[in-house]
C-alpha positions, 0 to 999 in steps of 0.5 A: 779465082777461077777453078783452073787456076785452083787446079794449078795451085793444087798440082803445084802444091802436090809436086813440090810437097813430094820433092820437100818430103824427099829432101826431108827424109835425107841428111840435107845440107843447110846454107845461109842466105845473105840476110843470115837466114837458112835455105835448103834444097827443098826450099829451092825445088819447091820454088822452081816447081811452083814458078813453073805451074803459076806461069801458067796464069799469066800473073807475076810471081814474087817468091821468097827464094827468087830475086825480087823485081824493083817497086818501080816494076811491081807497083804497076801489077794489079795482081801478083802471086806471094809465094813462100815455097817452104815456110818454116825452114828452121823447123823443117831443119829441126824435123818437127814437121811444122812447116808448109807451103803458101801461095796467096793472090794479091789484088791492088794490095789486098790479100783475095785468095790463099793456099797454105798446105802441110807436106807432113800432114797432107792437109790443105786450107784455101780459099777467099771471100769470093768463094769461101774456105775449104779444109781438104786432105791431099789428093781430094778430088771434089775439093769444093764439096760442101762437106769440106767447107769451113763455118765462120768462125763467129759459129764455132764455139770453142774456149779462147786461145792464143797461138804464137811463133815457136822461134819468135817469142818476144816480151810483148807477146808475153805482155799481151797474154797477161792483158787478154787473160784479165779480160777473157780468162784463162787462154789455151796457149799454143806454140807453132812454127810457120804459117801452119798457125792459120789452121788453128785460127781458121778452125777456131782452135786459137783466137789471137795471134800476135807477131811482134818480130819480122816476118815478110809478105809472102809469110802472111798473105795466104793465111790473111786471105784464108782467114779474112773469108771465115771472119777473121782480121790481121791488123798492123799494131801500130794503127789496127788497119788491115795488112797491105801487100806489095808494098815498096817494102815487103817486111810486114809490120808487127800485127795480130790475127784475130776474129772481127769484132773481138777487142784486145782491151 
């Protein structure tokens, strides 16, 4: 991941955030896509802006709001961008500030770099194993300065917590909470929408993030790349292997994010 690409991503984030917040402050319309999920003008404007920036990298883009190329075409790309131009549209519609922008670089099926930005809080986490992870406010010039570098979660001494989706709580999550509290004692429970949950995971405010409801690759890839770089892992609940990307099906399996070495039983 070279610095020129980071500059491109930051420019895309700042420009798309501006448009998202312009829409957010209005009484915007909500439409339904074919899968019955909501979409707004903010989703489409952000998608256009990010695509216009990422085209400069020469790497194909798979975005939630675009027509997806067939697997026969995309399986031959060793690198792709996975983009969610407005993750948490339901939260955006509710105007509770819990939405974000996700951009991930995938190399041979693995997430190697991610950037997650909160337009309302004006905070960004980004990075990967090659450069480490950084937490910056919008507009930071020396964004790779050591003062912004996030420590490994192994060195973050905090009481254990669990975070889950504000909109998708399932019985399986409830059972897991009981199981984990039997092992680790009382957990701090956090509810939050969108991939903003990865801010809490990366910064050590939460240690477990189970998801037992449908998600797509662009929902998770950026957070997965960032979390891996500070000592975390995102595992398929069926076989406890790392998630894979640019699959024939772009749906994720049920998964759990947690620090490496922290057991579930």
